[in-house]
C-alpha positions as CSV (number, residue, x, y, z in Angstrom):
1,M,0.0,0.0,0.1
2,T,1.3,3.4,-1.0
3,A,2.0,5.7,1.9
4,L,-0.1,8.8,2.0
5,P,1.6,12.3,1.8
6,G,2.3,13.7,5.1
7,Y,-0.5,16.5,5.0
8,V,-3.0,13.8,3.9
9,E,-2.1,11.6,6.7
10,S,-2.3,14.2,9.2
11,L,-5.8,15.0,8.0
12,R,-6.7,11.4,8.1
13,Q,-5.6,11.2,11.8
14,H,-7.0,14.6,13.0
15,D,-10.0,15.4,10.9
16,R,-11.2,11.8,9.8
17,D,-14.6,12.9,9.0
18,R,-13.5,15.2,6.4
19,Y,-11.0,13.0,5.1
20,Q,-13.6,10.1,4.6
21,T,-15.8,12.3,2.7
22,C,-12.9,13.3,0.2
23,L,-12.7,9.6,-0.7
24,F,-16.0,9.9,-2.3
25,A,-14.9,12.8,-4.7
26,P,-13.6,12.2,-8.2
27,A,-9.8,11.4,-8.3
28,R,-9.0,14.7,-10.0
29,A,-10.6,16.8,-7.3
30,R,-9.7,14.5,-4.3
31,E,-6.0,15.6,-4.1
32,H,-7.2,19.4,-3.9
33,L,-9.8,18.7,-1.4
34,F,-7.2,16.9,0.9
35,A,-5.1,20.3,0.4
36,L,-7.9,22.5,1.4
37,Y,-8.9,20.5,4.3
38,A,-5.5,20.1,5.4
39,F,-5.1,23.9,5.2
40,N,-8.1,24.1,7.4
41,Y,-6.8,21.7,10.0
42,E,-3.4,23.7,10.3
43,I,-5.2,27.0,11.0
44,A,-7.9,25.3,13.2
45,K,-5.3,23.9,15.6
46,T,-3.7,27.3,16.2
47,A,-5.1,27.8,19.7
48,E,-4.1,24.3,20.7
49,V,-0.4,24.4,19.6
50,V,0.7,28.0,21.0
51,S,1.3,28.8,24.6
52,E,0.5,32.5,24.3
53,V,-2.1,34.5,22.5
54,M,0.3,36.6,20.6
55,L,2.0,33.5,19.2
56,G,-1.3,32.3,17.9
57,H,-1.8,35.8,15.9
58,I,1.9,35.3,14.7
59,R,1.0,31.8,13.4
60,L,-2.2,33.0,11.7
61,Q,-0.4,35.9,10.2
62,W,2.3,33.3,8.7
63,W,-0.6,31.6,7.0
64,R,-1.9,34.9,5.6
65,E,1.5,35.7,4.2
66,S,1.6,32.1,2.9
67,L,-1.6,32.9,1.0
68,E,-0.2,36.1,-0.5
69,G,2.8,33.9,-1.7
70,I,0.5,31.5,-3.3
71,Y,-1.2,34.2,-5.3
72,A,1.9,36.0,-6.1
73,G,3.2,32.9,-7.6
74,T,5.8,32.2,-5.2
75,P,4.3,29.6,-2.7
76,R,6.4,28.8,0.5
77,S,8.2,25.3,0.4
78,H,5.8,23.8,2.9
79,E,4.0,20.5,3.0
80,V,0.5,22.0,3.0
81,V,1.3,25.3,1.2
82,E,2.4,23.7,-2.0
83,P,-0.6,21.2,-2.5
84,L,-2.8,24.2,-1.4
85,A,-1.3,26.3,-4.3
86,R,-2.1,23.5,-6.8
87,A,-5.6,23.4,-5.5
88,V,-6.0,27.3,-5.8
89,A,-4.7,27.1,-9.4
90,A,-6.9,24.1,-10.5
91,A,-10.2,25.4,-8.7
92,G,-9.7,29.1,-8.9
93,L,-10.2,29.6,-5.2
94,R,-10.4,33.3,-4.3
95,Q,-7.7,34.7,-2.0
96,E,-10.2,36.6,0.0
97,D,-12.2,33.3,1.0
98,L,-9.2,31.5,2.2
99,E,-8.2,34.7,4.1
100,A,-11.6,34.8,5.6
101,L,-10.9,31.2,7.0
102,V,-7.8,32.5,8.8
103,T,-9.5,35.5,10.2
104,A,-12.4,33.5,11.6
105,R,-9.9,31.6,13.6
106,E,-8.9,34.6,15.5
107,F,-11.9,34.1,17.7
108,D,-10.3,30.8,19.1
109,L,-7.6,33.0,20.6
110,E,-10.0,34.9,22.5
111,E,-10.9,34.1,26.3
112,E,-14.5,35.0,26.1
113,P,-17.1,32.6,24.9
114,P,-19.7,33.6,22.2
115,A,-22.3,36.2,23.6
116,D,-25.3,34.3,22.1
117,L,-26.4,31.6,19.8
118,A,-26.2,34.1,17.0
119,A,-22.5,34.9,17.5
120,L,-21.7,31.1,17.9
121,E,-23.6,30.4,14.5
122,H,-21.7,33.2,12.9
123,Y,-18.4,31.8,14.0
124,A,-19.5,28.4,12.6
125,R,-20.3,30.1,9.2
126,G,-17.0,31.7,9.2
127,T,-14.9,28.7,9.8
128,S,-17.0,25.9,8.3
129,G,-19.6,27.2,6.2
130,V,-17.2,29.1,4.0
131,L,-15.0,26.0,3.9
132,Q,-17.8,23.9,2.5
133,Q,-18.5,26.2,-0.1
134,L,-14.8,26.3,-1.1
135,A,-15.0,22.6,-1.3
136,L,-17.9,22.9,-3.8
137,K,-15.5,25.1,-6.0
138,V,-12.9,22.2,-5.9
139,L,-15.6,20.0,-7.2
140,A,-16.4,22.3,-10.0
141,V,-20.0,22.8,-8.7
142,E,-21.8,26.0,-9.7
143,S,-25.1,26.0,-8.2
144,A,-27.0,28.5,-6.0
145,G,-28.7,25.6,-4.3
146,A,-25.5,23.8,-3.7
147,E,-24.0,26.7,-2.4
148,E,-26.7,27.5,0.2
149,A,-26.7,23.8,1.1
150,A,-22.9,23.8,1.6
151,E,-23.0,26.7,3.9
152,Q,-25.8,25.4,6.0
153,V,-24.2,21.9,6.3
154,G,-21.0,23.5,7.2
155,I,-22.6,25.5,10.0
156,A,-24.5,22.5,11.4
157,W,-21.2,20.5,11.2
158,A,-19.4,23.1,13.2
159,L,-22.1,23.3,15.8
160,V,-22.1,19.4,16.2
161,G,-18.3,19.5,16.3
162,L,-18.3,22.0,19.1
163,L,-20.7,19.9,21.2
164,R,-18.6,16.8,20.4
165,A,-15.5,18.9,21.5
166,V,-16.9,20.1,24.9
167,P,-14.9,17.6,27.0
168,F,-11.6,18.5,25.1
169,H,-12.1,22.3,25.4
170,A,-13.1,21.8,29.0
171,R,-9.6,20.2,29.8
172,Q,-8.2,23.3,28.2
173,K,-10.3,25.7,30.2
174,R,-12.0,26.8,27.0
175,L,-15.8,27.5,26.6
176,Y,-17.6,27.8,23.4
177,L,-21.1,27.6,24.9
178,P,-23.0,30.9,24.3
179,V,-23.2,33.2,27.5
180,D,-26.9,33.9,27.2
181,L,-27.9,30.2,27.0
182,C,-25.7,29.6,29.9
183,H,-27.0,32.3,32.1
184,A,-30.6,31.2,31.2
185,A,-29.8,27.7,32.3
186,D,-27.8,28.8,35.4
187,L,-24.7,26.9,33.9
188,H,-21.4,28.0,35.2
189,A,-17.9,27.3,33.7
190,G,-16.4,25.8,37.0
191,P,-18.3,22.4,36.9
192,I,-17.8,22.2,33.1
193,F,-14.1,22.6,33.4
194,E,-14.2,19.7,36.1
195,L,-16.1,17.7,33.5
196,Q,-19.1,17.5,35.5
197,S,-22.5,16.6,33.8
198,S,-25.6,18.5,34.8
199,D,-29.2,19.2,33.7
200,A,-28.1,22.7,32.9
201,L,-25.4,21.5,30.6
202,A,-27.9,19.3,28.8
203,E,-30.2,22.2,28.3
204,V,-27.5,24.3,26.7
205,S,-26.3,21.4,24.8
206,R,-29.9,20.6,23.5
207,A,-30.4,24.1,22.4
208,I,-27.2,24.1,20.2
209,A,-28.3,20.8,18.9
210,Q,-31.7,22.2,17.9
211,A,-29.9,24.8,16.1
212,A,-27.7,22.4,14.3
213,T,-30.8,20.4,13.2
214,A,-32.5,23.6,11.9
215,H,-29.4,24.3,9.6
216,L,-29.5,20.7,8.3
217,E,-33.2,21.2,7.5
218,K,-32.2,24.6,5.5
219,A,-29.6,22.6,3.7
220,R,-32.1,20.1,2.4
221,V,-34.8,22.6,1.2
222,A,-33.1,22.9,-2.1
223,A,-31.8,19.1,-2.3
224,G,-33.7,18.6,-5.6
225,S,-31.7,21.2,-7.4
226,V,-28.3,20.2,-6.0
227,P,-26.2,18.4,-8.6
228,R,-24.9,14.9,-7.8
229,K,-21.1,16.0,-8.2
230,A,-21.7,18.3,-5.1
231,I,-22.3,15.5,-2.8
232,P,-18.8,15.0,-1.4
233,A,-18.8,18.3,0.0
234,L,-22.2,17.7,1.7
235,L,-21.6,14.2,3.1
236,L,-21.0,15.9,6.5
237,A,-24.8,16.3,6.8
238,P,-25.7,12.5,7.3
239,L,-22.7,12.3,9.7
240,A,-24.1,15.4,11.8
241,D,-27.4,13.7,11.8
242,H,-25.9,10.5,13.2
243,H,-23.9,12.5,15.9
244,L,-27.1,14.5,16.9
245,K,-28.9,11.4,17.3
246,R,-26.2,9.7,19.6
247,L,-26.3,12.9,21.7
248,A,-29.9,12.8,22.0
249,K,-29.9,9.3,23.1
250,V,-27.8,10.0,26.0
251,G,-29.7,13.0,27.2
252,H,-27.8,15.8,25.5
253,D,-24.9,15.1,27.8
254,P,-21.7,15.8,26.0
255,F,-19.7,14.1,28.8
256,H,-21.2,10.9,28.4
257,P,-18.9,8.0,27.9
258,D,-20.7,6.5,25.0
259,L,-20.0,9.6,23.0
260,Q,-16.2,9.2,23.6
261,Q,-16.2,6.1,21.4
262,E,-16.0,6.4,17.5
263,A,-19.2,5.6,15.9
264,P,-18.8,2.3,14.2
265,G,-19.4,1.8,10.3
266,Q,-19.2,5.3,9.4
267,I,-17.4,4.8,6.2
268,W,-20.2,2.4,5.1
269,R,-23.0,5.2,6.0
270,L,-20.9,7.6,3.8
271,A,-20.7,5.1,1.0
272,W,-24.6,4.5,1.2
273,W,-25.4,8.3,1.0
274,A,-22.8,8.9,-1.7
275,W,-24.3,5.9,-3.8
276,R,-27.6,7.4,-3.5
277,G,-26.5,10.8,-4.4
278,R,-28.3,12.3,-1.3
279,Y,-27.3,14.1,1.9
Protein backbone atom coordinates (compact mmCIF):
# COMPACT_ATOMS: atom_id res chain seq x y z
CA MET A 1 0.00 0.00 0.00
CA THR A 2 1.37 3.40 -1.01
CA ALA A 3 2.04 5.72 1.91
CA LEU A 4 -0.08 8.84 2.02
CA PRO A 5 1.60 12.25 1.68
CA GLY A 6 2.28 13.76 5.09
CA TYR A 7 -0.48 16.37 4.92
CA VAL A 8 -3.04 13.75 3.89
CA GLU A 9 -1.99 11.39 6.67
CA SER A 10 -2.29 14.25 9.15
CA LEU A 11 -5.80 14.97 7.88
CA ARG A 12 -6.71 11.29 8.14
CA GLN A 13 -5.58 11.21 11.76
CA HIS A 14 -6.94 14.55 12.97
CA ASP A 15 -9.98 15.32 10.77
CA ARG A 16 -11.04 11.82 9.88
CA ASP A 17 -14.61 12.83 9.05
CA ARG A 18 -13.66 15.25 6.30
CA TYR A 19 -10.91 12.90 5.13
CA GLN A 20 -13.47 10.15 4.61
CA THR A 21 -15.82 12.41 2.65
CA CYS A 22 -12.95 13.17 0.27
CA LEU A 23 -12.74 9.49 -0.65
CA PHE A 24 -16.04 9.84 -2.53
CA ALA A 25 -14.82 12.71 -4.69
CA PRO A 26 -13.51 12.15 -8.24
CA ALA A 27 -9.80 11.39 -8.30
CA ARG A 28 -9.02 14.66 -10.09
CA ALA A 29 -10.55 16.68 -7.24
CA ARG A 30 -9.65 14.47 -4.29
CA GLU A 31 -6.06 15.70 -3.95
CA HIS A 32 -7.24 19.31 -3.95
CA LEU A 33 -9.90 18.62 -1.33
CA PHE A 34 -7.24 17.00 0.83
CA ALA A 35 -5.13 20.15 0.48
CA LEU A 36 -8.01 22.50 1.29
CA TYR A 37 -9.01 20.53 4.37
CA ALA A 38 -5.39 20.14 5.48
CA PHE A 39 -5.03 23.93 5.32
CA ASN A 40 -8.17 24.22 7.43
CA TYR A 41 -6.76 21.80 10.00
CA GLU A 42 -3.52 23.78 10.22
CA ILE A 43 -5.28 27.04 11.05
CA ALA A 44 -7.94 25.35 13.21
CA LYS A 45 -5.38 23.90 15.60
CA THR A 46 -3.71 27.26 16.24
CA ALA A 47 -5.13 27.79 19.73
CA GLU A 48 -4.10 24.26 20.70
CA VAL A 49 -0.46 24.48 19.67
CA VAL A 50 0.55 27.89 21.00
CA SER A 51 1.29 28.86 24.59
CA GLU A 52 0.45 32.55 24.24
CA VAL A 53 -2.22 34.52 22.40
CA MET A 54 0.37 36.62 20.59
CA LEU A 55 2.02 33.47 19.25
CA GLY A 56 -1.36 32.42 17.89
CA HIS A 57 -1.73 35.69 16.01
CA ILE A 58 1.79 35.29 14.66
CA ARG A 59 0.94 31.80 13.43
CA LEU A 60 -2.22 33.03 11.69
CA GLN A 61 -0.25 35.90 10.13
CA TRP A 62 2.21 33.33 8.78
CA TRP A 63 -0.67 31.68 6.98
CA ARG A 64 -1.91 35.01 5.60
CA GLU A 65 1.54 35.64 4.22
CA SER A 66 1.63 32.12 2.83
CA LEU A 67 -1.61 32.82 0.96
CA GLU A 68 -0.13 36.03 -0.39
CA GLY A 69 2.80 34.00 -1.68
CA ILE A 70 0.49 31.53 -3.38
CA TYR A 71 -1.36 34.26 -5.23
CA ALA A 72 1.87 36.04 -6.10
CA GLY A 73 3.11 32.85 -7.71
CA THR A 74 5.80 32.25 -5.09
CA PRO A 75 4.36 29.64 -2.68
CA ARG A 76 6.44 28.73 0.33
CA SER A 77 8.15 25.37 0.45
CA HIS A 78 5.79 23.72 2.93
CA GLU A 79 3.98 20.39 2.90
CA VAL A 80 0.54 22.05 3.02
CA VAL A 81 1.22 25.34 1.23
CA GLU A 82 2.45 23.66 -1.96
CA PRO A 83 -0.55 21.34 -2.49
CA LEU A 84 -2.86 24.22 -1.50
CA ALA A 85 -1.25 26.30 -4.24
CA ARG A 86 -2.07 23.54 -6.74
CA ALA A 87 -5.66 23.45 -5.49
CA VAL A 88 -5.96 27.22 -5.84
CA ALA A 89 -4.71 27.07 -9.41
CA ALA A 90 -6.90 24.13 -10.39
CA ALA A 91 -10.14 25.33 -8.79
CA GLY A 92 -9.73 29.09 -8.99
CA LEU A 93 -10.20 29.54 -5.24
CA ARG A 94 -10.39 33.19 -4.22
CA GLN A 95 -7.76 34.63 -1.91
CA GLU A 96 -10.33 36.57 0.12
CA ASP A 97 -12.25 33.37 0.91
CA LEU A 98 -9.17 31.57 2.20
CA GLU A 99 -8.10 34.65 4.15
CA ALA A 100 -11.59 34.79 5.69
CA LEU A 101 -11.02 31.31 7.11
CA VAL A 102 -7.82 32.53 8.75
CA THR A 103 -9.50 35.61 10.19
CA ALA A 104 -12.38 33.57 11.58
CA ARG A 105 -9.86 31.56 13.62
CA GLU A 106 -8.85 34.65 15.59
CA PHE A 107 -11.92 34.01 17.74
CA ASP A 108 -10.27 30.82 19.01
CA LEU A 109 -7.59 32.98 20.63
CA GLU A 110 -10.07 35.04 22.64
CA GLU A 111 -10.86 34.16 26.24
CA GLU A 112 -14.54 35.09 26.15
CA PRO A 113 -17.11 32.58 24.83
CA PRO A 114 -19.68 33.72 22.23
CA ALA A 115 -22.24 36.14 23.63
CA ASP A 116 -25.22 34.31 22.22
CA LEU A 117 -26.30 31.59 19.80
CA ALA A 118 -26.20 34.03 16.88
CA ALA A 119 -22.54 34.74 17.62
CA LEU A 120 -21.78 31.03 17.76
CA GLU A 121 -23.54 30.50 14.42
CA HIS A 122 -21.56 33.40 12.95
CA TYR A 123 -18.35 31.68 14.06
CA ALA A 124 -19.58 28.38 12.59
CA ARG A 125 -20.38 30.08 9.29
CA GLY A 126 -16.98 31.75 9.10
CA THR A 127 -14.97 28.65 9.95
CA SER A 128 -16.99 25.85 8.37
CA GLY A 129 -19.73 27.27 6.13
CA VAL A 130 -17.19 29.06 3.97
CA LEU A 131 -14.97 25.97 3.93
CA GLN A 132 -17.70 23.74 2.52
CA GLN A 133 -18.51 26.33 -0.14
CA LEU A 134 -14.83 26.27 -1.14
CA ALA A 135 -15.06 22.48 -1.33
CA LEU A 136 -17.84 22.96 -3.90
CA LYS A 137 -15.50 25.05 -6.03
CA VAL A 138 -12.90 22.29 -5.90
CA LEU A 139 -15.62 19.94 -7.17
CA ALA A 140 -16.39 22.41 -10.00
CA VAL A 141 -19.97 22.90 -8.83
CA GLU A 142 -21.75 26.10 -9.80
CA SER A 143 -25.20 26.02 -8.26
CA ALA A 144 -26.92 28.53 -6.00
CA GLY A 145 -28.82 25.71 -4.31
CA ALA A 146 -25.61 23.77 -3.69
CA GLU A 147 -23.85 26.85 -2.29
CA GLU A 148 -26.66 27.46 0.18
CA ALA A 149 -26.70 23.79 1.13
CA ALA A 150 -22.91 23.74 1.62
CA GLU A 151 -23.00 26.79 3.87
CA GLN A 152 -25.83 25.37 6.00
CA VAL A 153 -24.18 21.94 6.24
CA GLY A 154 -20.92 23.60 7.24
CA ILE A 155 -22.61 25.59 10.00
CA ALA A 156 -24.42 22.51 11.31
CA TRP A 157 -21.22 20.47 11.25
CA ALA A 158 -19.33 23.13 13.20
CA LEU A 159 -22.05 23.27 15.86
CA VAL A 160 -22.02 19.49 16.17
CA GLY A 161 -18.23 19.54 16.32
CA LEU A 162 -18.26 22.07 19.14
CA LEU A 163 -20.65 19.88 21.13
CA ARG A 164 -18.46 16.86 20.52
CA ALA A 165 -15.44 18.89 21.64
CA VAL A 166 -16.90 20.09 24.95
CA PRO A 167 -14.79 17.61 26.98
CA PHE A 168 -11.64 18.52 25.02
CA HIS A 169 -12.20 22.25 25.40
CA ALA A 170 -13.13 21.83 29.08
CA ARG A 171 -9.74 20.25 29.78
CA GLN A 172 -8.13 23.30 28.16
CA LYS A 173 -10.35 25.65 30.20
CA ARG A 174 -11.95 26.92 26.99
CA LEU A 175 -15.66 27.48 26.52
CA TYR A 176 -17.67 27.87 23.32
CA LEU A 177 -21.13 27.63 24.88
CA PRO A 178 -23.10 30.88 24.37
CA VAL A 179 -23.16 33.15 27.41
CA ASP A 180 -26.88 33.92 27.17
CA LEU A 181 -27.84 30.23 27.06
CA CYS A 182 -25.57 29.49 30.03
CA HIS A 183 -27.09 32.33 32.04
CA ALA A 184 -30.62 31.19 31.24
CA ALA A 185 -29.80 27.64 32.34
CA ASP A 186 -27.77 28.79 35.37
CA LEU A 187 -24.76 26.96 33.95
CA HIS A 188 -21.33 27.97 35.21
CA ALA A 189 -17.89 27.32 33.77
CA GLY A 190 -16.41 25.77 36.93
CA PRO A 191 -18.32 22.47 36.86
CA ILE A 192 -17.79 22.19 33.10
CA PHE A 193 -14.04 22.57 33.50
CA GLU A 194 -14.24 19.80 36.10
CA LEU A 195 -15.97 17.61 33.49
CA GLN A 196 -19.21 17.46 35.46
CA SER A 197 -22.49 16.59 33.74
CA SER A 198 -25.61 18.49 34.75
CA ASP A 199 -29.17 19.20 33.68
CA ALA A 200 -28.10 22.77 32.93
CA LEU A 201 -25.35 21.59 30.58
CA ALA A 202 -27.80 19.24 28.86
CA GLU A 203 -30.21 22.15 28.38
CA VAL A 204 -27.60 24.29 26.68
CA SER A 205 -26.36 21.34 24.63
CA ARG A 206 -29.91 20.62 23.50
CA ALA A 207 -30.40 24.21 22.33
CA ILE A 208 -27.23 24.08 20.21
CA ALA A 209 -28.22 20.67 18.83
CA GLN A 210 -31.62 22.07 17.83
CA ALA A 211 -29.88 24.92 16.02
CA ALA A 212 -27.70 22.40 14.15
CA THR A 213 -30.79 20.44 13.16
CA ALA A 214 -32.42 23.61 11.85
CA HIS A 215 -29.41 24.32 9.65
CA LEU A 216 -29.50 20.77 8.28
CA GLU A 217 -33.17 21.25 7.43
CA LYS A 218 -32.33 24.48 5.60
CA ALA A 219 -29.58 22.65 3.72
CA ARG A 220 -32.07 20.13 2.40
CA VAL A 221 -34.70 22.61 1.21
CA ALA A 222 -33.09 22.80 -2.23
CA ALA A 223 -31.87 19.20 -2.31
CA GLY A 224 -33.70 18.53 -5.56
CA SER A 225 -31.66 21.17 -7.40
CA VAL A 226 -28.27 20.17 -5.99
CA PRO A 227 -26.13 18.38 -8.61
CA ARG A 228 -24.83 14.93 -7.76
CA LYS A 229 -21.20 16.02 -8.10
CA ALA A 230 -21.70 18.31 -5.08
CA ILE A 231 -22.35 15.38 -2.75
CA PRO A 232 -18.77 14.89 -1.44
CA ALA A 233 -18.92 18.44 -0.02
CA LEU A 234 -22.27 17.71 1.65
CA LEU A 235 -21.67 14.26 3.13
CA LEU A 236 -21.01 15.87 6.50
CA ALA A 237 -24.81 16.26 6.77
CA PRO A 238 -25.63 12.58 7.41
CA LEU A 239 -22.66 12.40 9.77
CA ALA A 240 -24.09 15.36 11.69
CA ASP A 241 -27.48 13.62 11.80
CA HIS A 242 -25.89 10.53 13.30
CA HIS A 243 -23.97 12.44 15.96
CA LEU A 244 -27.07 14.42 16.92
CA LYS A 245 -29.02 11.19 17.35
CA ARG A 246 -26.28 9.77 19.55
CA LEU A 247 -26.27 12.94 21.64
CA ALA A 248 -30.05 12.86 22.05
CA LYS A 249 -29.89 9.21 23.08
CA VAL A 250 -27.71 10.09 26.09
CA GLY A 251 -29.85 13.04 27.15
CA HIS A 252 -27.67 15.66 25.44
CA ASP A 253 -24.85 15.09 27.92
CA PRO A 254 -21.62 15.87 26.03
CA PHE A 255 -19.61 14.16 28.77
CA HIS A 256 -21.43 10.82 28.46
CA PRO A 257 -18.87 8.01 27.98
CA ASP A 258 -20.79 6.51 25.06
CA LEU A 259 -19.97 9.62 23.03
CA GLN A 260 -16.24 9.22 23.58
CA GLN A 261 -16.21 6.11 21.38
CA GLU A 262 -16.01 6.43 17.61
CA ALA A 263 -19.26 5.55 15.89
CA PRO A 264 -18.77 2.21 14.09
CA GLY A 265 -19.46 1.77 10.39
CA GLN A 266 -19.12 5.41 9.45
CA ILE A 267 -17.42 4.80 6.10
CA TRP A 268 -20.25 2.48 5.08
CA ARG A 269 -22.86 5.08 5.98
CA LEU A 270 -21.00 7.57 3.83
CA ALA A 271 -20.83 5.05 0.99
CA TRP A 272 -24.59 4.52 1.23
CA TRP A 273 -25.36 8.23 1.00
CA ALA A 274 -22.82 8.78 -1.77
CA TRP A 275 -24.27 5.88 -3.79
CA ARG A 276 -27.74 7.36 -3.43
CA GLY A 277 -26.50 10.81 -4.35
CA ARG A 278 -28.20 12.23 -1.27
CA TYR A 279 -27.17 14.15 1.81
